[in-house]
N, C-alpha and C positions, 0 to 999 in steps of 0.2 A: 503493499499499499504506499502510495507516495505521500512524503511530508511536504506540505506547503508551507514555507517560511516567508513572511513578508518582511521587508526592511523598511522601517517607518521613521518618520521625523515630523516635527512640527514645522520646521523652516526647511527651505530650500538652500542648496549650496553647503551642506554640512558634511558631505562625502558618502552619501547614501548610494549612489551608482557605483562609485569605486569600491565601496564596501562589498556591494553585490558581487561585482566581477572578481574581486580578489578572494573573497570567501568562497566563491564558485570554484575558483581554480584551486584553492587549499583543499576542498573537499574532494575535488577530483583526483588530487594527488594521493588521497587516502584510499582511492579505489571506489569512491561512489559515483554513481551515475547522476549527473547533475544537469537540470536545464535552468537557464536563466530566462525569466519572463519579464518584459518591461510592460506595465500596466499604467504608465503615466501618459495618458491620451492627450493632455494639453502641451506638455513641454518634455518629451522623451529624449533621454540621453544616452541609454544603454548602447545602441548601435553606433552612436556617434563616438563614444569612448572606445569602441572596439574596431573603429576605423571603417565602419560601414555607413557612408553618408546617406545614400538613397537606395535602400534594399528594394528590390522589384515587387516582392512579396511580403506583406506584413500583417500583424495582428488585425488591423482595420479590416484587410480583405477577408480574413478568415471570419470575423464576426459578421460581416455582410454576406457570408457563403459564397464569396467569389474565389476563394482557394482553400485547398485541403490543408489539414495540419501539417503533414510531411513537407508541403510546399513553403511554409512560412518558418521552419526551423532550419537554422544556419549553424555550419561548424566553423569556429574561428581557428586561425592557424595555430593557437595556443592549445587547441583540443576542446575548447569550451563549446556546448551547444547552447544556442540563445534564440529567442523570438522578439524581434524587434516591433516597435510601434512606429507608424509613419511619422516624419517630421512636418508633413505638409498641412498647412492651415485648411485647405480644402477637405483633406481627409478627416481632420478634427471634427469639422462641421457635419460630417456624414456618420460619425461613429458615436454611439450612445453608451455611457457608463453601465447601464442596466444589463447590457449585452455581454459583459465581462464573465458572468457565471459559466457561460458556455465553454470558454477556453479551459477553465478548471476542470470541467466535466471531461473533456477531451484528453486532458493531460494525466488524469488519474491513472496510475499503474504504468506510465511510460517511462519514468526515471525514479530513482529512490527519493531524490530531493528535487523540489522546484523552488528556486529563490526568486522572489517577486520584488523587482524594483518598483516602488510605489510613487504616486504623487505626494508631495508634502501638504500639510493642513489636514482639514476636516471635511473635505468636499465630497461630492457624490461618488467619484472615482475610487477613493480610498475606502469609503463605506462599503461599496460593493466587493472590493477586494477582500476586506477583512470578514465579510460574511462567508468567505470561500477558503480561507487559509486556517491552518492549524495553529501556527506559531507566529510571534512577531519579535524581531529584534529591533531595539531602539538605537538610532544613530544620533549622536548629539556632539556638538562642540562644548568645551568648558566655559560656557558663559550663561548668565541667568536667563536671558531671553530664549536661547536655544533650548535650555532645560525645561522651562516652564511651558513653552509650545509642545515640547515632546511630551510632556505631562498629559495634556489634553489627548494627543494621539494615542498614549499608552492607555488612557481610560477607555477610548473608543475601541481599542484592540481587546481589552478586557470585556467590554460590554457585548462583544461579538465572539466570546468564548476563546479567545486565543491564549494559549500558553506565552509566557515572557521568559525566554531563556536568560536574557541579559541585555546589557547595554555596551554598544561599541563607542567608545570615547575617541573621537577623531580630533586632531589637532591638539593633542594632550601635552604639549610642551609646558614646562613649569613656568609660571609667572604669577607675580603677586596680585595681578589684575584679574586671574581666572579663579573660577570655582574649584575647590579641592575635591578630590575623588569621594571622600566620605559625604560632602555636602551633596553632591549629584545624586549618590546612591540613597541619602535621606529623603531627598525631594521625590525621587521617583519610586522609593521602595523596591528597588531592583539592583542586582550586582552588576558591577562592572566586569565584563569578561575578555575585554581586549582594549588596549590603549595604543593608538596609532599616532605617533609623533609626527611633526612636520617632517617630510622627507622629499627632498628634491627628485629622488628617483621615481617617486610615485608619479609626479608631474611629467617627468621625462618618458615614462613608460606610457602614461596616457597619451602623450603627444604622438607616440608611435603607435597608438591603438592596441596596447598589450596590458596585461595585468602585471603589476610590479612584481609580484611572485613568480611570474615566468620568466621575465628578463633578468631580474635580479633577486634570485632566490635566497640569498644570504643577508639581505638587509634586515635591520631590526623590525621595520614595517612587515616585511614578508614573513618573518617569524612569528609576528604577533597574529597575523591572519591565520597562519598554521594552527596556533594556539586556540584561536576561536573555532576553527574547524573541528579540532579534537574535542572541544568542549561540546560543540552541536552534536557530534556523533555519540557522546556518551549521556547527553542531557537526559533523555527520556528513561534511561536506566538508573538514573540516580535515586 
């Protein structure tokens, strides 16, 4: 049975898409069959960060029954399987969030894990996603606005019966002007399971359309994503 894990945040730009890609790669290195799914219908970034600027067949086409499932699943050169959403404004106008349930029904039992890159905030898209996922990982930056917005997303996930394995803390470099780890955990009532510090290699890898833990497997950030992946693999057995 497939585990559907949403990566959620209150704000955009916190590193949710990067975390989806790198966690997917780390899980695949552990021998798991993983598919990445972009459900951000308004401002999708997954395919862009993987170097696919204008994929010919997308989730939008599938939801309108213009393409079959196998036609919208792509294999990245790093070995990752992913389903992109169209970046076209015209496609946004023709795609409705309530249709998203269908992709989850078709993906069930096709992979061990499906990592879902989501829209930020509390809109209709994320609501329909969380009705269909089993678990939600929270991605935050160590500042109060990011954490407080994530708290709302976390409550929405719990209202939809999602388990919460933990927090991925992105841009976790030490600073007296940032929240401490224990402050974040106290606000969200959730443990931090990964701390990704600012890493130029992440930006460099993204520019090349690659996961950092594929191009630079020995960096601290790569090792941290590997740690999160190991935690996810054992989470349901704790």
